[in-house]
Residue frames relative to the residue before (quaternion, step in Angstrom):
aa qw qx qy qz dx dy dz
M 1.0000 0.0000 0.0000 0.0000 0.00 0.00 0.00
R 0.1263 -0.7733 0.6191 0.0529 3.42 -1.32 0.66
G 0.6607 0.5756 -0.3366 0.3449 3.40 -1.27 0.21
P 0.7618 -0.4321 0.2373 0.4204 3.61 -1.17 0.11
E 0.5564 0.6353 -0.3861 0.3712 3.64 1.17 -0.41
I 0.7416 0.3777 -0.2073 0.5142 3.54 1.16 -0.66
L 0.5618 0.5762 -0.3712 0.4632 3.62 1.31 -0.16
P 0.5221 -0.6060 0.4665 0.3776 3.57 -1.17 0.43
P 0.5666 -0.6129 0.3935 0.3853 3.70 -0.95 0.61
L 0.5125 -0.6388 0.4859 0.3054 3.47 -1.32 0.53
T 0.3813 -0.6994 0.5557 0.2378 3.58 -1.08 0.78
P 0.6959 -0.4975 0.2738 0.4395 3.58 -1.17 0.34
G 0.6576 0.5051 -0.3269 0.4533 3.62 1.10 -0.32
G 0.5796 -0.5958 0.3584 0.4249 3.55 1.29 -0.02
L 0.5125 0.6305 -0.4029 0.4213 3.62 1.34 0.11
R 0.4530 -0.6533 0.5256 0.3029 3.47 -1.11 0.45
A 0.4522 -0.6589 0.5521 0.2378 3.55 -1.07 1.00
P 0.5148 -0.6478 0.4408 0.3479 3.48 -0.96 0.87
A 0.5985 -0.5809 0.4333 0.3414 3.61 -1.25 0.63
R 0.5705 -0.5728 0.4782 0.3431 3.58 -1.11 0.59
P 0.4887 -0.6702 0.4571 0.3211 3.67 -0.87 0.74
T 0.4643 -0.6556 0.5031 0.3186 3.58 -0.97 0.75
P 0.7172 -0.4286 0.3354 0.4352 3.66 -1.30 0.27
R 0.6353 0.5484 -0.2831 0.4642 3.52 1.07 -1.02
E 0.7011 0.4521 -0.2756 0.4776 3.60 0.71 -1.04
H 0.6111 0.5114 -0.3518 0.4912 3.66 1.09 -0.66
F 0.6645 0.4652 -0.3330 0.4809 3.68 0.66 -0.79
D 0.6382 0.5440 -0.3322 0.4318 3.62 0.83 -0.92
A 0.6749 0.5231 -0.2457 0.4588 3.52 1.01 -0.92
I 0.6022 0.5041 -0.3177 0.5313 3.56 1.18 -0.75
V 0.7069 0.4540 -0.2953 0.4549 3.75 0.62 -0.88
L 0.6091 0.5490 -0.3512 0.4519 3.63 1.07 -0.81
G 0.6353 0.5452 -0.3146 0.4475 3.66 0.92 -0.87
I 0.6738 0.5027 -0.2809 0.4630 3.49 0.95 -1.09
V 0.6866 0.5122 -0.2962 0.4226 3.51 0.78 -1.19
A 0.6168 0.5572 -0.3297 0.4476 3.57 1.07 -0.95
A 0.7019 0.4776 -0.2939 0.4393 3.65 0.82 -0.81
I 0.6658 0.4770 -0.3030 0.4873 3.51 1.15 -0.76
D 0.6601 0.5137 -0.2968 0.4608 3.59 0.95 -0.79
E 0.6008 0.5297 -0.3530 0.4835 3.61 1.06 -0.60
R 0.7072 0.4688 -0.2614 0.4602 3.60 0.95 -0.83
W 0.8225 0.2151 -0.0481 0.5244 3.62 0.92 -1.08
H 0.1981 0.8055 -0.5339 0.1641 3.65 1.11 0.45
D 0.6670 0.5247 -0.2949 0.4391 3.68 0.86 -0.98
R 0.7572 0.3764 -0.2151 0.4886 3.51 1.00 -0.77
L 0.6351 0.5392 -0.3428 0.4341 3.55 1.06 -0.47
G 0.1872 -0.7968 0.5447 0.1827 3.56 1.06 -0.79
L 0.7616 -0.3441 0.2014 0.5108 3.71 -0.86 -0.66
V 0.1408 0.7826 -0.5982 0.0990 3.50 -0.47 1.14
E 0.2343 -0.7809 0.5605 0.1453 3.58 -0.78 0.94
F 0.2104 -0.7734 0.5918 0.0853 3.56 -0.65 1.28
A 0.0518 0.8179 -0.5708 0.0504 3.49 -0.92 0.84
V 0.1798 -0.7491 0.6202 0.1481 3.60 -1.33 0.34
E 0.1066 -0.7772 0.6201 -0.0096 3.46 -0.97 1.09
D 0.5794 -0.5939 0.4192 0.3685 3.58 -0.99 0.50
T 0.8163 -0.1126 0.1121 0.5554 3.59 0.61 -0.91
P 0.4645 -0.6650 0.4747 0.3416 3.64 -0.98 0.51
L 0.4132 -0.6315 0.5835 0.3001 3.60 -1.29 0.45
V 0.0179 -0.7709 0.6366 -0.0039 3.58 -0.55 1.11
P 0.5479 -0.6415 0.4421 0.3047 3.46 -1.17 0.80
D 0.6790 -0.4961 0.3655 0.3991 3.59 -1.31 0.50
D 0.7442 0.4278 -0.2255 0.4608 3.58 0.98 -0.74
W 0.2742 0.7851 -0.5118 0.2159 3.64 1.25 0.37
S 0.0940 -0.8173 0.5684 0.0135 3.52 -0.76 1.13
E 0.5055 0.6426 -0.4773 0.3221 3.57 1.08 -0.01
P 0.6120 -0.6320 0.3650 0.3045 3.59 -1.19 0.52
S 0.7861 0.2000 -0.1045 0.5755 3.42 1.35 -0.43
V 0.5131 -0.6224 0.4772 0.3487 3.59 -1.19 0.15
P 0.5425 -0.6348 0.4148 0.3613 3.58 -0.99 0.57
L 0.3759 -0.7119 0.5353 0.2557 3.66 -1.14 0.51
S 0.7908 0.0502 0.0265 0.6095 3.50 1.15 -0.52
T 0.0761 -0.7561 0.6350 0.1392 3.42 -1.42 0.04
L 0.2352 -0.7617 0.5931 0.1126 3.55 -1.23 0.58
I 0.0341 -0.7925 0.6084 -0.0268 3.57 -0.48 1.15
R 0.3013 -0.7837 0.5208 0.1540 3.50 -0.46 1.36
G 0.4894 -0.6953 0.4706 0.2356 3.52 -1.01 0.87
T 0.1218 -0.7790 0.6106 0.0741 3.53 -1.15 0.65
G 0.8279 0.1256 -0.0789 0.5409 3.64 -0.89 0.72
G 0.8265 -0.1764 0.1797 0.5035 3.50 -0.73 -1.17
T 0.5585 0.5929 -0.3816 0.4371 3.59 1.32 -0.09
P 0.3843 -0.7114 0.5379 0.2385 3.66 -0.79 1.01
T 0.5641 -0.5446 0.4943 0.3753 3.45 -1.38 0.28
R 0.1488 -0.8103 0.5641 0.0554 3.56 -0.97 0.79
L 0.1291 -0.7743 0.6189 0.0276 3.45 -0.74 1.26
V 0.0387 -0.8177 0.5743 0.0052 3.74 -0.53 0.99
L 0.1960 -0.7245 0.6479 0.1302 3.51 -1.08 0.79
F 0.2258 -0.7569 0.5860 0.1811 3.59 -0.99 0.65
R 0.4235 -0.7778 0.4238 0.1900 3.54 -0.46 1.40
R 0.6829 0.4993 -0.3347 0.4152 3.62 0.65 -0.92
P 0.6887 0.4727 -0.3160 0.4498 3.66 0.68 -1.09
I 0.6279 0.4890 -0.3544 0.4910 3.70 0.99 -0.62
E 0.7134 0.4576 -0.3103 0.4305 3.59 0.66 -0.78
H 0.6417 0.5191 -0.3444 0.4473 3.50 1.04 -0.46
R 0.6662 0.4546 -0.3148 0.5004 3.62 1.15 -0.27
C 0.7091 0.4350 -0.2895 0.4735 3.62 1.11 0.05
D 0.3723 -0.7477 0.5116 0.2016 3.51 -1.19 0.73
G 0.8547 0.0666 0.0003 0.5148 3.50 1.16 -0.34
R 0.7240 -0.4129 0.2358 0.4998 3.60 -0.98 0.05
E 0.6667 0.5222 -0.3118 0.4308 3.52 0.78 -1.04
E 0.6340 0.5015 -0.3141 0.4978 3.66 0.90 -0.87
L 0.6268 0.5295 -0.3251 0.4701 3.70 0.92 -0.92
E 0.7042 0.4605 -0.2992 0.4501 3.63 0.74 -0.93
A 0.6748 0.4998 -0.2992 0.4531 3.48 0.99 -0.89
M 0.6363 0.4919 -0.3527 0.4783 3.64 1.05 -0.69
A 0.6441 0.5194 -0.3347 0.4509 3.62 0.77 -0.86
F 0.6746 0.5019 -0.2996 0.4507 3.56 0.93 -0.89
T 0.6635 0.5233 -0.2885 0.4502 3.52 1.03 -0.84
V 0.6216 0.5123 -0.3021 0.5098 3.63 1.00 -0.91
L 0.7149 0.4605 -0.3121 0.4236 3.66 0.62 -0.92
V 0.6441 0.5369 -0.3119 0.4468 3.59 0.99 -0.97
E 0.6872 0.4810 -0.3038 0.4518 3.50 0.92 -1.02
Q 0.6665 0.4854 -0.3351 0.4560 3.61 0.90 -0.71
V 0.6410 0.5029 -0.3286 0.4778 3.64 0.97 -0.69
A 0.6244 0.5315 -0.3132 0.4791 3.55 1.06 -0.76
E 0.6554 0.4688 -0.3178 0.4996 3.64 1.01 -0.66
L 0.6441 0.5187 -0.3400 0.4478 3.59 1.00 -0.72
L 0.7344 0.4195 -0.2273 0.4826 3.59 1.03 -0.89
G 0.4113 -0.7058 0.4744 0.3280 3.64 1.28 -0.29
M 0.5625 0.5871 -0.4029 0.4203 3.59 1.04 0.72
E 0.5865 -0.5183 0.4525 0.4273 3.49 -1.35 -0.03
A 0.6112 -0.5608 0.4253 0.3621 3.58 -1.14 0.68
A 0.7243 0.4448 -0.3185 0.4197 3.57 0.68 -0.81
D 0.5449 0.5581 -0.3959 0.4846 3.66 1.34 -0.07
V 0.6488 0.5301 -0.3397 0.4274 3.52 0.95 -0.73
D 0.7644 -0.0826 0.0604 0.6366 3.64 1.06 -0.75
P 0.4405 -0.7398 0.4595 0.2179 3.49 -0.74 1.28
R 0.5945 0.5688 -0.3780 0.4245 3.63 1.19 -0.19
Y 0.5250 0.6139 -0.4285 0.4048 3.55 1.28 -0.19
S 0.0119 0.7438 -0.6683 -0.0060 3.44 -1.36 0.61
D 0.5536 -0.6192 0.4348 0.3479 3.61 -1.12 0.51
D 0.5903 0.5946 -0.3586 0.4116 3.53 1.24 -0.33
D 0.5161 0.6745 -0.3931 0.3524 3.65 1.26 -0.31
């Protein structure tokens, strides 16, 4: 397609308005905000952790679990950093709206960081509750 239908609308000053973020960009922004808050609080204990978002997990052909994983935590060894990965599509499929998406991403991240640090999730972030 070509033409004004696919371009962002003009603003009153004649400039083009920025395009709406894609679902991936929206999810990345949510995760980045949560990671920044957690890292600010636990940076000294976390050390070098690589946070990442991938669309879907790679599951083996013989996967027998009833659901797909929402995240994975790969502990670092030697010079390799620990890697915490959230899987965007499985999380999105479990949520009906923005608030649920933010709550689910928050819950998954806090639980994984708690496991990494050997702590209770409520100690990692006081906003966490088992009801989430």
